[in-house]
N, CA, C and O of each residue as an XYZ file, in Angstrom:
360
protein
N      -7.704     -1.944    -24.015
C      -8.012     -3.406    -23.349
C      -7.045     -3.684    -22.261
O      -7.490     -4.074    -21.182
N      -5.846     -3.535    -22.416
C      -4.703     -3.811    -21.655
C      -4.598     -2.805    -20.512
O      -4.056     -3.158    -19.465
N      -5.078     -1.591    -20.652
C      -5.174     -0.498    -19.562
C      -6.240     -0.964    -18.632
O      -6.151     -0.735    -17.426
N      -7.291     -1.639    -19.172
C      -8.402     -1.938    -18.142
C      -7.891     -2.990    -17.150
O      -8.327     -3.005    -15.998
N      -6.991     -3.854    -17.566
C      -6.559     -4.885    -16.729
C      -5.503     -4.182    -15.693
O      -5.473     -4.478    -14.498
N      -4.742     -3.327    -16.227
C      -3.779     -2.626    -15.161
C      -4.614     -1.932    -14.117
O      -4.299     -2.045    -12.933
N      -5.694     -1.197    -14.495
C      -6.615     -0.468    -13.684
C      -7.207     -1.415    -12.638
O      -7.162     -1.139    -11.440
N      -7.781     -2.569    -13.124
C      -8.425     -3.460    -12.216
C      -7.331     -4.090    -11.226
O      -7.586     -4.326    -10.045
N      -6.138     -4.330    -11.800
C      -5.052     -4.900    -10.737
C      -4.732     -3.832     -9.748
O      -4.584     -4.123     -8.561
N      -4.622     -2.637    -10.170
C      -4.217     -1.622     -9.152
C      -5.591     -1.381     -8.166
O      -5.455     -1.131     -6.968
N      -6.501     -1.452     -8.608
C      -7.685     -1.339     -7.619
C      -7.624     -2.508     -6.634
O      -7.532     -2.348     -5.417
N      -7.685     -3.764     -7.283
C      -7.680     -4.895     -6.369
C      -6.513     -4.827     -5.284
O      -6.751     -5.045     -4.096
N      -5.211     -4.507     -5.765
C      -4.117     -4.627     -4.911
C      -4.111     -3.735     -3.640
O      -3.695     -4.009     -2.514
N      -4.738     -2.478     -4.161
C      -4.883     -1.475     -3.251
C      -5.966     -1.718     -2.155
O      -5.802     -1.272     -1.019
N      -7.099     -2.446     -2.516
C      -8.098     -2.809     -1.611
C      -7.566     -3.783     -0.610
O      -7.842     -3.711      0.588
N      -6.752     -4.748     -1.168
C      -6.261     -6.029     -0.517
C      -5.256     -5.246      0.542
O      -5.357     -5.499      1.742
N      -4.391     -4.394      0.114
C      -3.456     -3.687      1.009
C      -4.051     -3.079      2.121
O      -3.659     -3.281      3.270
N      -5.078     -2.265      1.794
C      -5.884     -1.532      2.768
C      -6.589     -2.395      3.718
O      -6.656     -2.054      4.899
N      -7.150     -3.545      3.283
C      -7.695     -4.448      4.208
C      -6.781     -5.142      4.923
O      -7.213     -5.519      6.013
N      -5.617     -5.451      4.669
C      -4.488     -6.143      5.415
C      -3.971     -5.253      6.586
O      -3.630     -5.730      7.669
N      -3.934     -3.785      6.257
C      -3.625     -2.964      7.309
C      -4.598     -2.801      8.387
O      -4.240     -2.610      9.549
N      -5.756     -2.869      8.046
C      -6.951     -2.852      8.977
C      -6.979     -4.264      9.797
O      -7.181     -4.230     11.011
N      -6.795     -5.374      9.195
C      -6.710     -6.612      9.897
C      -5.533     -6.639     10.741
O      -5.673     -7.071     11.885
N      -4.325     -6.219     10.330
C      -3.107     -6.121     11.296
C      -3.495     -5.245     12.506
O      -3.217     -5.597     13.652
N      -4.116     -4.142     12.239
C      -4.341     -3.363     13.268
C      -5.244     -4.039     14.287
O      -4.964     -4.094     15.484
N      -6.314     -4.537     13.760
C      -7.291     -5.328     14.778
C      -6.511     -6.422     15.405
O      -6.600     -6.470     16.632
N      -5.737     -7.342     14.806
C      -4.901     -8.292     15.372
C      -3.956     -7.798     16.369
O      -3.709     -8.466     17.373
N      -3.423     -6.681     16.149
C      -2.560     -6.110     17.210
C      -3.289     -5.817     18.420
O      -2.842     -6.143     19.519
N      -4.451     -5.184     18.266
C      -5.257     -4.697     19.311
C      -5.662     -6.029     20.242
O      -5.613     -6.028     21.472
N      -6.031     -7.052     19.497
C      -6.499     -8.099     20.207
C      -5.370     -9.214     20.609
O      -5.652    -10.276     21.163
N      -4.129     -8.832     20.266
C      -2.973     -9.650     20.849
C      -3.122    -11.010     19.974
O      -3.102    -12.081     20.580
N      -3.274    -10.991     18.539
C      -3.421    -12.180     17.897
C      -2.120    -12.333     16.885
O      -1.236    -11.486     17.012
N      -1.965    -13.307     15.944
C      -1.041    -13.411     14.982
C      -1.162    -12.301     14.195
O      -2.272    -11.856     13.901
N       0.082    -11.697     13.741
C       0.016    -10.544     12.842
C       0.482    -10.765     11.527
O       1.048    -11.810     11.203
N       0.256     -9.771     10.712
C       0.660     -9.818      9.354
C       2.113     -9.274      9.389
O       2.398     -8.303     10.090
N       3.074     -9.950      8.579
C       4.403     -9.550      8.552
C       4.645     -8.117      7.979
O       4.049     -7.776      6.957
N       5.413     -7.364      8.545
C       5.698     -6.216      8.074
C       6.297     -6.093      6.711
O       6.047     -5.166      5.941
N       7.196     -7.201      6.436
C       7.763     -7.341      4.982
C       6.500     -7.588      4.048
O       6.549     -7.118      2.911
N       5.525     -8.197      4.396
C       4.405     -8.552      3.442
C       3.639     -7.186      3.145
O       3.129     -6.973      2.045
N       3.591     -6.281      4.190
C       2.927     -4.917      4.000
C       3.772     -4.074      3.172
O       3.220     -3.417      2.288
N       5.012     -3.996      3.325
C       5.839     -3.387      2.403
C       5.867     -3.851      0.947
O       5.876     -3.101     -0.030
N       5.879     -5.194      0.930
C       5.908     -5.794     -0.579
C       4.710     -5.378     -1.245
O       4.771     -4.956     -2.400
N       3.531     -5.466     -0.567
C       2.188     -5.202     -1.214
C       2.286     -3.720     -1.719
O       1.857     -3.435     -2.838
N       2.871     -2.738     -0.867
C       3.081     -1.447     -1.322
C       3.892     -1.324     -2.589
O       3.506     -0.630     -3.529
N       5.043     -2.019     -2.604
C       6.060     -2.006     -3.738
C       5.442     -2.593     -4.991
O       5.840     -2.237     -6.100
N       4.456     -3.504     -4.833
C       3.878     -4.074     -6.147
C       2.445     -3.318     -6.462
O       1.525     -3.900     -7.037
N       2.381     -2.156     -6.083
C       1.295     -1.391     -6.560
C       0.130     -0.870     -5.427
O      -0.815     -0.170     -5.790
N       0.279     -1.216     -4.278
C      -0.566     -1.054     -3.286
C      -0.287      0.036     -2.309
O      -0.788      0.067     -1.185
N       0.586      0.987     -2.817
C       0.922      2.176     -1.979
C      -0.160      3.116     -1.643
O      -0.031      3.836     -0.653
N      -1.255      3.175     -2.405
C      -2.107      4.100     -2.030
C      -2.998      3.503     -0.960
O      -3.423      4.162     -0.011
N      -3.251      2.253     -1.156
C      -4.037      1.554     -0.075
C      -3.168      1.481      1.347
O      -3.696      1.525      2.458
N      -1.970      1.380      1.143
C      -1.120      1.462      2.342
C      -1.175      2.789      3.171
O      -1.269      2.875      4.395
N      -1.097      3.816      2.249
C      -1.237      5.159      2.852
C      -2.514      5.399      3.547
O      -2.550      5.909      4.667
N      -3.624      5.015      2.854
C      -5.027      5.188      3.437
C      -5.150      4.282      4.578
O      -5.847      4.666      5.516
N      -4.615      3.203      4.641
C      -4.687      2.169      5.691
C      -3.895      2.721      6.907
O      -4.316      2.501      8.043
N      -2.731      3.449      6.692
C      -1.967      3.968      7.738
C      -2.751      5.128      8.289
O      -2.657      5.405      9.485
N      -3.445      5.752      7.555
C      -4.051      7.002      8.088
C      -5.437      6.685      8.767
O      -5.842      7.194      9.812
N      -6.099      5.751      7.988
C      -7.484      5.589      8.819
C      -7.358      4.614      9.982
O      -8.058      4.762     10.984
N      -6.495      3.636      9.870
C      -6.410      2.786     11.175
C      -5.355      3.313     12.077
O      -5.215      2.737     13.156
N      -4.504      4.439     11.761
C      -3.505      4.826     12.584
C      -2.483      3.672     12.900
O      -2.056      3.445     14.032
N      -2.153      2.991     11.804
C      -1.260      1.821     12.035
C      -0.070      1.994     11.281
O      -0.006      2.498     10.160
N       0.954      1.508     12.019
C       2.449      1.561     11.524
C       2.865      2.867     11.407
O       3.866      3.023     10.708
N       2.344      3.908     11.929
C       2.774      5.359     11.832
C       3.956      5.727     12.791
O       4.633      6.746     12.652
N       4.113      4.911     13.657
C       5.435      5.256     14.579
C       6.702      4.634     13.968
O       7.804      5.034     14.342
N       6.599      3.806     13.174
C       7.756      3.167     12.403
C       8.276      4.029     11.414
O       7.607      4.396     10.448
N       9.527      4.388     11.633
C      10.036      5.362     10.644
C      10.083      4.901      9.085
O       9.901      5.707      8.173
N      10.351      3.497      8.871
C      10.363      2.960      7.584
C       9.149      2.884      7.017
O       9.070      2.849      5.789
N       8.013      2.847      7.814
C       6.682      3.000      7.084
C       6.271      4.568      6.966
O       5.842      5.061      5.923
N       6.453      5.248      8.122
C       6.288      6.696      7.882
C       6.906      7.378      6.679
O       6.271      8.252      6.089
N       8.169      7.001      6.277
C       8.921      7.667      5.343
C       8.847      6.699      3.970
O       8.785      7.220      2.857
N       8.857      5.445      4.128
C       9.005      4.574      3.053
C       7.733      4.456      2.247
O       7.823      4.370      1.023
N       6.639      4.446      2.800
C       5.282      4.173      2.041
C       5.221      5.459      1.175
O       5.157      5.358     -0.050
N       5.239      6.662      1.791
C       5.139      7.989      0.876
C       6.194      7.904     -0.205
O       5.905      8.219     -1.360
N       7.360      7.504      0.113
C       8.437      7.409     -1.073
C       8.129      6.555     -2.035
O       8.207      6.934     -3.204
N       7.747      5.331     -1.741
C       7.158      4.320     -2.661
C       6.066      4.856     -3.522
O       6.107      4.606     -4.726
N       5.098      5.564     -3.030
C       4.005      6.189     -3.756
C       4.416      7.185     -4.531
O       3.871      7.262     -5.632
N       5.340      8.080     -4.223
C       5.990      9.051     -4.917
C       6.685      8.470     -6.217
O       6.456      8.904     -7.346
N       7.458      7.560     -5.963
C       8.071      6.995     -7.118
C       7.091      6.184     -8.187
O       7.229      6.231     -9.409
N       6.297      5.596     -7.634
C       5.208      4.997     -8.422
C       4.443      6.058     -9.198
O       4.197      5.907    -10.394
N       4.087      7.081     -8.545
C       3.261      8.214     -9.308
C       4.214      8.698    -10.404
O       3.774      8.866    -11.542
N       5.497      8.929    -10.114
C       6.468      9.513    -11.134
C       6.445      8.605    -12.321
O       6.207      9.073    -13.435
N       6.682      7.318    -12.140
C       6.874      6.243    -13.101
C       5.723      6.337    -13.956
O       5.873      6.334    -15.178
N       4.449      6.431    -13.361
C       3.124      6.436    -14.124
C       3.144      7.744    -15.065
O       2.812      7.745    -16.251
N       3.543      8.739    -14.406
C       3.405     10.087    -15.206
C       4.449      9.972    -16.273
O       4.110     10.326    -17.402
N       5.665      9.531    -16.090
C       6.717      9.339    -17.230
C       6.147      8.348    -18.171
O       6.367      8.569    -19.362
N       5.417      7.236    -17.846
C       5.041      6.266    -18.833
C       3.933      6.811    -19.758
O       3.908      6.576    -20.966
N       3.002      7.570    -19.092
C       1.916      8.158    -19.832
C       2.584      9.209    -20.724
O       2.131      9.341    -21.860
N       3.536      9.916    -20.363
C       4.038     10.935    -21.149
C       4.729     10.328    -22.492
O       4.776     10.899    -23.581
N       5.198      9.181    -22.210
C       5.926      8.571    -23.453
C       4.892      7.967    -24.630
O       5.261      7.707    -25.775
N       3.691      7.815    -24.189
C       2.511      7.284    -25.094
C       2.084      8.311    -26.087
O       1.171      8.066    -26.877
């Protein structure tokens, strides 16, 4: 049962992160108020790294910033490693 909540959380946080990357790209193109970079990185850190990677790829957004280009894949790699270690312990 607890596993279902974790999966639901990860799906939701990744959908939200992906949507915010798209929203921020649209706002950048229309010169409107933007989503803070700090918020985009925090969303990746709390489980939205897959959504961030897909958002960066689909929207071609934040790909010129080195800390996104290197940081988001690094966060994803660390999270995948932690999940694999966690499931290995069970």
